[in-house]
Every structure is written in structure tokens, then in C-alpha cells.
SERO-4910 file (N, C-alpha, C, O; in steps of 0.05 Angstrom, whole numbers):
BEGIN
 pado doro    nc1    nc2    nc3   cac1   cac2   cac3    cc1    cc2    cc3    oc1    oc2    oc3
  Unk    A  -1264   -340   2201  -1265   -310   2205  -1265   -318   2238  -1276   -337   2249
  Unk    A  -1246   -294   2252  -1246   -292   2278  -1269   -278   2286  -1269   -278   2311
  Unk    A  -1285   -268   2279  -1308   -250   2282  -1299   -223   2293  -1275   -221   2300
  Unk    A  -1314   -204   2296  -1306   -175   2304  -1289   -182   2332  -1265   -182   2329
  Unk    A  -1299   -188   2354  -1285   -187   2378  -1252   -201   2378  -1233   -195   2392
  Unk    A  -1253   -220   2360  -1221   -231   2361  -1212   -215   2345  -1190   -207   2351
  Unk    A  -1223   -204   2320  -1208   -192   2299  -1198   -162   2316  -1178   -151   2308
  Unk    A  -1209   -155   2332  -1201   -126   2349  -1180   -132   2368  -1158   -120   2371
  Unk    A  -1190   -156   2381  -1165   -165   2395  -1141   -173   2383  -1120   -167   2395
  Unk    A  -1139   -188   2357  -1113   -197   2351  -1102   -168   2336  -1077   -165   2337
  Unk    A  -1114   -150   2324  -1098   -125   2315  -1092   -111   2335  -1075    -94   2329
  Unk    A  -1100   -111   2358  -1090   -100   2379  -1063   -112   2390  -1046    -96   2398
  Unk    A  -1060   -137   2391  -1035   -151   2399  -1016   -154   2376   -995   -166   2379
  Unk    A  -1021   -146   2357  -1002   -154   2327   -984   -132   2319   -991   -109   2314
  Unk    A   -961   -141   2319   -939   -121   2311   -933   -124   2275   -930   -144   2261
  Unk    A   -933   -100   2267   -933   -101   2234   -910   -118   2227   -888   -121   2237
  Unk    A   -924   -131   2206   -898   -148   2193   -891   -136   2169   -908   -123   2158
  Unk    A   -866   -139   2157   -863   -125   2133   -842   -142   2114   -819   -138   2106
  Unk    A   -863   -165   2110   -853   -190   2091   -852   -180   2062   -835   -187   2046
  Unk    A   -867   -168   2058   -869   -156   2028   -892   -176   2014   -907   -192   2026
  Unk    A   -891   -172   1989   -909   -193   1972   -898   -219   1964   -877   -228   1975
  Unk    A   -910   -231   1947   -901   -264   1937   -876   -258   1928   -857   -268   1941
  Unk    A   -871   -243   1907   -842   -233   1888   -822   -232   1915   -805   -249   1920
  Unk    A   -826   -214   1929   -803   -205   1954   -797   -229   1966   -774   -236   1971
  Unk    A   -820   -246   1974   -812   -269   1988   -799   -288   1977   -781   -300   1989
  Unk    A   -806   -293   1949   -786   -309   1932   -758   -308   1938   -745   -327   1947
  Unk    A   -748   -281   1932   -728   -267   1930   -709   -266   1950   -685   -265   1945
  Unk    A   -723   -265   1981   -720   -266   1999   -713   -296   2014   -700   -297   2035
  Unk    A   -724   -318   1999   -720   -345   2004   -691   -348   1992   -672   -358   2004
  Unk    A   -691   -340   1972   -663   -341   1956   -635   -329   1973   -613   -340   1977
  Unk    A   -642   -310   1979   -623   -289   1991   -615   -307   2021   -591   -308   2026
  Unk    A   -626   -313   2031   -629   -326   2060   -612   -354   2057   -594   -362   2072
  Unk    A   -623   -368   2033   -605   -395   2026   -569   -383   2023   -548   -394   2029
  Unk    A   -573   -363   2012   -546   -352   2006   -530   -347   2032   -507   -355   2034
  Unk    A   -542   -332   2051   -531   -327   2074   -524   -347   2089   -501   -352   2095
  Unk    A   -547   -364   2095   -540   -396   2108   -509   -411   2090   -491   -423   2102
  Unk    A   -509   -408   2065   -490   -422   2059   -465   -408   2063   -444   -422   2065
  Unk    A   -463   -382   2064   -441   -366   2071   -432   -375   2101   -409   -382   2107
  Unk    A   -454   -373   2118   -447   -381   2143   -434   -410   2151   -417   -414   2168
  Unk    A   -448   -429   2130   -431   -455   2131   -411   -456   2125   -398   -476   2131
  Unk    A   -398   -432   2107   -373   -441   2096   -354   -421   2115   -332   -414   2107
  Unk    A   -365   -412   2139   -347   -403   2154   -345   -367   2155   -330   -353   2168
  Unk    A   -363   -359   2137   -370   -329   2147   -397   -329   2170   -420   -336   2167
  Unk    A   -382   -317   2193   -403   -313   2212   -419   -291   2211   -441   -290   2221
  Unk    A   -405   -271   2196   -413   -242   2196   -443   -247   2180   -463   -234   2186
  Unk    A   -443   -267   2159   -471   -272   2148   -491   -277   2161   -514   -275   2151
  Unk    A   -489   -283   2183   -516   -295   2203   -525   -270   2212   -549   -271   2217
  Unk    A   -513   -246   2216   -522   -217   2224   -552   -207   2218   -571   -200   2233
  Unk    A   -550   -209   2184   -571   -200   2170   -598   -220   2183   -619   -211   2192
  Unk    A   -592   -241   2182   -619   -262   2189   -626   -256   2214   -651   -255   2218
  Unk    A   -606   -251   2237   -613   -238   2262   -629   -219   2261   -649   -222   2275
  Unk    A   -626   -197   2246   -637   -167   2245   -667   -173   2231   -687   -160   2237
  Unk    A   -669   -193   2212   -694   -191   2195   -711   -210   2225   -728   -197   2238
  Unk    A   -706   -236   2232   -724   -244   2251   -719   -244   2279   -721   -264   2294
  Unk    A   -713   -216   2286   -707   -212   2319   -735   -205   2326   -744   -217   2346
  Unk    A   -751   -187   2314   -773   -179   2321   -798   -204   2324   -811   -209   2344
  Unk    A   -799   -215   2300   -816   -235   2305   -813   -260   2324   -832   -272   2334
  Unk    A   -784   -267   2326   -775   -286   2346   -788   -274   2372   -809   -284   2382
  Unk    A   -774   -249   2384   -786   -240   2406   -813   -242   2412   -824   -252   2432
  Unk    A   -826   -228   2387   -860   -231   2396   -869   -256   2393   -893   -252   2395
  Unk    A   -866   -280   2390   -874   -307   2390   -869   -310   2422   -886   -313   2439
  Unk    A   -840   -309   2427   -831   -321   2452   -851   -302   2475   -865   -316   2490
  Unk    A   -853   -275   2477   -867   -263   2491   -896   -263   2495   -907   -253   2514
  Unk    A   -908   -277   2472   -940   -275   2477   -937   -312   2486   -956   -320   2499
  Unk    A   -923   -325   2482   -920   -354   2491   -918   -350   2522   -934   -363   2537
  Unk    A   -898   -331   2535   -890   -337   2556   -900   -311   2585   -904   -313   2609
  Unk    A   -902   -288   2568   -917   -261   2580   -900   -255   2598   -910   -246   2619
  Unk    A   -865   -256   2600   -848   -243   2614   -829   -235   2596   -819   -254   2583
  Unk    A   -819   -207   2592   -802   -199   2580   -771   -212   2577   -759   -216   2556
  Unk    A   -762   -218   2606   -743   -228   2611   -735   -255   2601   -712   -261   2596
  Unk    A   -757   -272   2598   -760   -297   2590   -762   -304   2558   -753   -324   2546
  Unk    A   -777   -277   2546   -768   -277   2521   -746   -268   2511   -737   -281   2492
  Unk    A   -734   -249   2517   -710   -243   2509   -686   -269   2515   -667   -274   2500
  Unk    A   -692   -280   2537   -673   -303   2539   -675   -327   2515   -657   -338   2503
  Unk    A   -701   -330   2512   -710   -350   2492   -705   -336   2457   -703   -351   2438
  Unk    A   -704   -317   2457   -698   -305   2427   -667   -303   2430   -654   -308   2410
  Unk    A   -658   -298   2446   -624   -305   2446   -611   -330   2444   -590   -335   2433
  Unk    A   -627   -349   2458   -616   -382   2456   -624   -391   2427   -611   -406   2412
  Unk    A   -649   -379   2420   -662   -389   2395   -641   -391   2373   -636   -411   2360
  Unk    A   -627   -360   2371   -611   -357   2350   -581   -368   2353   -566   -375   2334
  Unk    A   -577   -368   2377   -552   -389   2388   -558   -413   2373   -546   -419   2352
  Unk    A   -578   -430   2387   -586   -455   2367   -594   -457   2339   -598   -479   2328
  Unk    A   -597   -435   2327   -595   -441   2301   -574   -436   2285   -571   -443   2262
  Unk    A   -555   -421   2301   -533   -418   2280   -516   -438   2283   -500   -443   2266
  Unk    A   -518   -459   2311   -498   -480   2319   -512   -499   2300   -496   -515   2291
  Unk    A   -535   -502   2291   -552   -517   2279   -552   -517   2247   -565   -533   2234
  Unk    A   -538   -500   2235   -544   -490   2204   -531   -511   2185   -538   -513   2161
  Unk    A   -510   -526   2198   -504   -548   2180   -530   -569   2172   -529   -581   2151
  Unk    A   -551   -571   2191   -570   -594   2185   -594   -580   2184   -615   -589   2192
  Unk    A   -591   -553   2171   -615   -535   2160   -619   -542   2127   -600   -537   2111
  Unk    A   -640   -552   2118   -646   -560   2090   -671   -544   2079   -694   -554   2082
  Unk    A   -668   -520   2066   -693   -511   2050   -713   -530   2034   -737   -531   2036
  Unk    A   -696   -545   2017   -714   -559   2004   -733   -548   1983   -753   -560   1976
  Unk    A   -725   -523   1975   -744   -513   1959   -768   -503   1968   -785   -494   1953
  Unk    A   -771   -504   1999   -794   -491   2010   -795   -463   2007   -774   -452   2002
  Unk    A   -821   -447   2010   -817   -418   2015   -821   -421   2048   -833   -439   2060
  Unk    A   -806   -395   2060   -803   -387   2084   -791   -409   2099   -798   -413   2122
  Unk    A   -769   -426   2085   -760   -453   2099   -741   -442   2125   -737   -456   2145
  Unk    A   -731   -418   2123   -706   -408   2144   -730   -397   2167   -732   -409   2189
  Unk    A   -745   -379   2162   -762   -369   2183   -777   -390   2197   -779   -387   2221
  Unk    A   -790   -411   2187   -808   -424   2200   -785   -447   2217   -785   -454   2241
  Unk    A   -768   -453   2199   -747   -471   2221   -741   -455   2241   -743   -468   2261
  Unk    A   -733   -430   2246   -721   -415   2265   -747   -414   2280   -745   -427   2301
  Unk    A   -772   -402   2277   -796   -401   2296   -802   -433   2310   -816   -437   2329
  Unk    A   -789   -451   2297   -795   -478   2307   -778   -479   2334   -785   -488   2356
  Unk    A   -754   -468   2327   -736   -471   2356   -745   -450   2376   -744   -453   2400
  Unk    A   -756   -422   2361   -767   -404   2386   -792   -418   2403   -796   -415   2427
  Unk    A   -806   -435   2384   -831   -444   2398   -824   -467   2418   -835   -469   2440
  Unk    A   -804   -485   2409   -800   -505   2426   -783   -499   2445   -775   -517   2459
  Unk    A   -775   -475   2450   -751   -463   2473   -775   -453   2492   -774   -459   2516
  Unk    A   -791   -443   2485   -812   -424   2499   -830   -450   2515   -836   -448   2539
  Unk    A   -838   -474   2500   -852   -492   2511   -834   -508   2537   -843   -519   2558
  Unk    A   -804   -505   2528   -790   -514   2555   -792   -494   2578   -796   -503   2600
  Unk    A   -791   -476   2575   -790   -459   2592   -816   -462   2610   -817   -464   2634
  Unk    A   -843   -462   2591   -865   -465   2605   -868   -489   2625   -879   -485   2647
  Unk    A   -857   -516   2617   -852   -531   2626   -840   -531   2654   -853   -536   2674
  Unk    A   -806   -525   2650   -805   -513   2676   -811   -497   2700   -803   -499   2723
  Unk    A   -828   -478   2686   -843   -463   2707   -869   -475   2722   -874   -472   2746
  Unk    A   -884   -487   2705   -904   -509   2710   -890   -526   2733   -902   -524   2754
  Unk    A   -868   -540   2733   -855   -558   2751   -857   -541   2776   -870   -548   2796
  Unk    A   -840   -517   2774   -841   -501   2794   -860   -496   2814   -862   -503   2838
  Unk    A   -875   -479   2796   -909   -474   2808   -927   -497   2821   -946   -492   2835
  Unk    A   -920   -519   2815   -931   -543   2819   -925   -546   2860   -940   -552   2879
  Unk    A   -900   -539   2856   -891   -540   2886   -899   -515   2909   -895   -515   2933
  Unk    A   -911   -497   2895   -919   -476   2905   -951   -468   2908   -962   -446   2915
  Unk    A   -963   -494   2899   -989   -490   2894  -1011   -492   2920  -1035   -497   2916
  Unk    A   -999   -488   2946  -1019   -488   2961  -1033   -459   2967  -1048   -455   2986
  Unk    A  -1027   -442   2950  -1041   -413   2951  -1065   -414   2935  -1070   -434   2921
  Unk    A  -1082   -391   2936  -1103   -390   2918  -1094   -394   2891  -1073   -383   2884
  Unk    A  -1112   -411   2871  -1107   -416   2842  -1102   -385   2829  -1112   -366   2840
  Unk    A  -1088   -381   2809  -1077   -362   2795  -1103   -354   2776  -1110   -330   2772
  Unk    A  -1116   -375   2765  -1139   -370   2743  -1153   -347   2752  -1146   -325   2745
  Unk    A  -1171   -349   2765  -1189   -322   2774  -1169   -296   2778  -1173   -276   2765
  Unk    A  -1155   -299   2792  -1139   -279   2807  -1124   -261   2777  -1122   -236   2777
  Unk    A  -1117   -275   2758  -1102   -266   2738  -1118   -241   2726  -1107   -222   2715
  Unk    A  -1150   -244   2728  -1166   -229   2711  -1177   -208   2733  -1195   -193   2728
  Unk    A  -1164   -208   2756  -1173   -196   2777  -1178   -165   2772  -1156   -155   2779
  Unk    A  -1193   -147   2765  -1190   -121   2766  -1219   -104   2765  -1240   -115   2758
  Unk    A  -1217    -77   2772  -1246    -69   2783  -1256    -60   2751  -1242    -46   2736
  Unk    A  -1279    -68   2745  -1289    -62   2718  -1294    -32   2715  -1301    -20   2735
  Unk    A  -1293    -22   2695  -1292      1   2693  -1328     13   2697  -1346     -1   2689
  Unk    A  -1331     34   2708  -1359     47   2706  -1366     52   2679  -1349     54   2661
  Unk    A  -1394     56   2673  -1399     71   2651  -1389     95   2635  -1387     98   2610
  Unk    A  -1383    114   2661  -1371    137   2652  -1342    132   2645  -1333    149   2630
  Unk    A  -1326    112   2654  -1302    112   2649  -1291     93   2627  -1301     70   2626
  Unk    A  -1274     98   2610  -1267     82   2589  -1240     69   2592  -1221     85   2592
  Unk    A  -1235     36   2595  -1212     30   2599  -1196     36   2579  -1204     33   2556
  Unk    A  -1166     48   2584  -1150     54   2564  -1135     35   2550  -1127     15   2561
  Unk    A  -1130     41   2525  -1117     21   2506  -1100      6   2521  -1105    -18   2524
  Unk    A  -1077     20   2532  -1062      4   2548  -1071    -20   2565  -1067    -44   2561
  Unk    A  -1084     -8   2584  -1101    -32   2596  -1119    -51   2582  -1126    -70   2597
  Unk    A  -1129    -53   2559  -1143    -69   2544  -1124    -86   2538  -1127   -110   2541
  Unk    A  -1101    -75   2530  -1079    -93   2511  -1065   -111   2536  -1056   -134   2533
  Unk    A  -1066    -99   2557  -1052   -116   2584  -1072   -141   2585  -1066   -165   2585
  Unk    A  -1095   -129   2587  -1118   -153   2598  -1125   -174   2575  -1135   -196   2581
  Unk    A  -1121   -167   2550  -1119   -184   2529  -1092   -199   2528  -1095   -217   2511
  Unk    A  -1071   -199   2537  -1047   -203   2536  -1056   -231   2559  -1056   -255   2554
  Unk    A  -1064   -218   2581  -1068   -239   2607  -1084   -264   2596  -1078   -287   2596
  Unk    A  -1109   -249   2585  -1131   -273   2573  -1111   -293   2562  -1107   -316   2571
  Unk    A  -1097   -279   2534  -1080   -304   2521  -1063   -325   2535  -1059   -349   2529
  Unk    A  -1055   -311   2556  -1037   -331   2575  -1052   -350   2587  -1043   -372   2594
  Unk    A  -1080   -342   2591  -1095   -371   2604  -1105   -387   2582  -1117   -407   2590
  Unk    A  -1105   -386   2559  -1105   -408   2540  -1079   -428   2536  -1057   -420   2530
  Unk    A  -1085   -450   2539  -1068   -472   2540  -1047   -466   2512  -1051   -458   2490
  Unk    A  -1020   -477   2529   -997   -471   2509  -1007   -482   2477  -1005   -467   2457
  Unk    A  -1017   -512   2476  -1021   -519   2450  -1038   -503   2436  -1034   -499   2413
  Unk    A  -1059   -492   2448  -1077   -470   2433  -1066   -448   2435  -1074   -435   2416
  Unk    A  -1052   -434   2450  -1039   -405   2452  -1019   -404   2423  -1020   -386   2406
  Unk    A  -1003   -424   2421   -984   -425   2393   -998   -424   2372   -986   -415   2352
  Unk    A  -1021   -431   2368  -1032   -431   2339  -1045   -404   2338  -1048   -392   2316
  Unk    A  -1055   -393   2361  -1065   -368   2360  -1048   -344   2355  -1055   -324   2342
  Unk    A  -1024   -347   2368  -1000   -332   2361   -996   -329   2331   -998   -308   2318
  Unk    A   -988   -354   2323   -981   -358   2295  -1002   -350   2277   -996   -335   2258
  Unk    A  -1027   -358   2280  -1041   -349   2257  -1055   -322   2259  -1060   -308   2240
  Unk    A  -1061   -317   2288  -1079   -293   2290  -1068   -264   2296  -1079   -242   2291
  Unk    A  -1042   -269   2308  -1023   -253   2313   -997   -241   2292   -990   -218   2285
  Unk    A   -989   -265   2287   -966   -262   2269   -973   -266   2240   -957   -262   2222
  Unk    A  -1002   -276   2234  -1009   -276   2211  -1000   -294   2189  -1002   -289   2165
  Unk    A   -989   -318   2202   -972   -338   2180   -996   -353   2173  -1017   -357   2186
  Unk    A   -988   -361   2148  -1012   -385   2133  -1005   -411   2143   -984   -415   2155
  Unk    A  -1023   -430   2140  -1027   -458   2155  -1001   -469   2144   -987   -481   2161
  Unk    A   -992   -467   2120   -970   -482   2112   -943   -473   2130   -929   -491   2140
  Unk    A   -939   -447   2133   -922   -441   2147   -924   -453   2180   -906   -462   2193
  Unk    A   -947   -449   2188   -949   -465   2218   -947   -493   2219   -937   -507   2237
  Unk    A   -956   -499   2200   -949   -536   2192   -919   -539   2197   -912   -555   2214
  Unk    A   -904   -524   2184   -874   -522   2180   -861   -516   2210   -839   -524   2217
  Unk    A   -877   -502   2227   -863   -500   2247   -871   -514   2275   -856   -517   2294
  Unk    A   -897   -520   2273   -907   -543   2294   -909   -566   2285   -920   -582   2300
  Unk    A   -898   -576   2260   -901   -605   2250   -926   -622   2263   -924   -641   2278
  Unk    A   -951   -608   2252   -973   -622   2256   -989   -619   2232   -987   -600   2217
  Unk    A  -1009   -642   2228  -1023   -640   2203  -1040   -620   2205  -1050   -611   2226
  Unk    A  -1045   -610   2174  -1061   -580   2174  -1092   -587   2187  -1100   -573   2206
  Unk    A  -1104   -605   2179  -1132   -614   2197  -1126   -608   2222  -1140   -592   2233
  Unk    A  -1108   -617   2235  -1102   -612   2265  -1099   -587   2268  -1111   -580   2288
  Unk    A  -1087   -567   2256  -1076   -539   2261  -1103   -527   2260  -1110   -510   2276
  Unk    A  -1121   -536   2238  -1148   -518   2232  -1169   -518   2260  -1179   -500   2273
  Unk    A  -1171   -543   2262  -1189   -553   2287  -1179   -538   2314  -1195   -529   2331
  Unk    A  -1149   -536   2315  -1136   -520   2344  -1140   -490   2335  -1148   -476   2353
  Unk    A  -1137   -481   2315  -1148   -452   2310  -1176   -443   2319  -1179   -426   2336
  Unk    A  -1195   -457   2308  -1223   -454   2317  -1228   -457   2346  -1242   -441   2359
  Unk    A  -1217   -479   2357  -1221   -484   2384  -1203   -462   2403  -1212   -456   2425
  Unk    A  -1185   -455   2397  -1168   -436   2408  -1186   -404   2409  -1189   -389   2427
  Unk    A  -1194   -403   2381  -1213   -374   2383  -1230   -373   2399  -1239   -353   2411
  Unk    A  -1239   -399   2402  -1272   -402   2416  -1258   -396   2447  -1268   -377   2459
  Unk    A  -1241   -407   2457  -1221   -407   2485  -1220   -379   2490  -1228   -369   2512
  Unk    A  -1209   -362   2468  -1202   -330   2473  -1228   -317   2478  -1235   -304   2497
  Unk    A  -1241   -321   2457  -1272   -308   2456  -1283   -306   2487  -1287   -285   2499
  Unk    A  -1286   -329   2495  -1301   -336   2516  -1288   -315   2542  -1302   -300   2556
  Unk    A  -1261   -318   2543  -1245   -306   2562  -1248   -275   2563  -1250   -262   2583
  Unk    A  -1249   -266   2535  -1251   -240   2531  -1286   -229   2537  -1291   -209   2552
  Unk    A  -1305   -244   2524  -1329   -236   2532  -1333   -239   2562  -1350   -225   2572
  Unk    A  -1321   -254   2576  -1330   -257   2603  -1319   -238   2621  -1331   -233   2642
  Unk    A  -1292   -224   2614  -1282   -209   2633  -1289   -181   2619  -1280   -161   2630
  Unk    A  -1308   -177   2591  -1309   -153   2579  -1290   -135   2573  -1294   -111   2573
  Unk    A  -1266   -147   2567  -1247   -135   2559  -1245   -113   2540  -1231    -93   2545
  Unk    A  -1260   -117   2516  -1264   -100   2491  -1285    -81   2492  -1292    -66   2474
  Unk    A  -1298    -83   2522  -1319    -61   2524  -1312    -32   2523  -1330    -15   2524
***
């Protein structure tokens, strides 16, 4: 359980997913395999439905990982290019959600590459005051003034970006995108036990940040 604080935070950051139930997912898996087969047979247009279907979730994950719209757009676009170029190497092997988890693995890895590049750049400019405290610098509201939903959302997103990437990614996939542990396992290629431990730790980190800053008050 995420607890009431994290549940509200995740709900505020979450975009609706329209995956349907188990039956439609099974039909979706078969349809996606047919589209992939058409693509690998030379029908380039068959890739368009896959882009339309997963553009939102790819962009959402990239944006939560990176915190910048331009970076998220670049990562999303490049991830689809990478996926299209690597379709010959995609094998569903009868796994549910095989294409979506494969695609999201590309998005997450691309996002990590961007974070590493930014970290190297920022280390060269690290003579100034550290960002950790400044990122949350804002005047807390008076008892008579409530923080607007947009402001709370902004501070929640800022808090999420302060969680280290290896914990941030599991929070995004589990609590914001509401993927199963099996799907996250396919994306991150980590043991289920490791994932569950990371989710618990990541939730604790985010909860501490939220409570310390009074974001949901």
C-alpha cells in the first residue's frame, strides 16, 4: 500500500490508461504481433498504430524521468525510431504486453542515457550552490491560502525528480503508470524481489520529501 499521501500524489501525477481488461489485452497482444510482422515484411505504415497507441505512455515515462518536455519529446521520438529499426530482433515469445514492455525498456534506457549526460555536464558547473534544497525553495502557504492543484502538482513532480533514477523509474512504472511487477520486470530486467524492495524504498523516499515540504497540505 502506498498510504494516503502517496496515493494522492500518484493519482495527481497519473495519466489515465485505457488498456481495457484481460480479454482485450490478449487480443491486443495478437494484434500487435500482426502489426510487427507486417512491419518486418516491409509494410512501414503498420508501425503507425503502434506509435499512436504508445506515444502517450512513452512520453509520460520519459517526462517523469527527465523533468523537461523537450528532452521527453526527443527521447520518445528516438525510442520509436530505435524500436522500428530493431523490430527484426523483437520476439514476443508468447508473453503478455511483450511489445509495450520492450518499447518502454527502450524509453527508460534512453532516459537514463540523457540523465547520465546531464550529470556529467552539471558536475562541471557544480561550483554554485547545490540544487537539492533550492529545487524545493518556495514560500509555504499561509493557513488562509491553499496551494492550487497546479502548484501542488509542480512540487510533486519536483519531489519525484529528487528521487534517484533507479528508484524513480520503479515509482513511475508502478505507482503512476500502474504496471504490474511482471511488466516492470520485463522493462527493467531485474528480479521481482529486487523490484519490490526498490518500490518500498522509493515510496519511503518520496513520502519523506512530500511530508518535509508539506506539498499535499
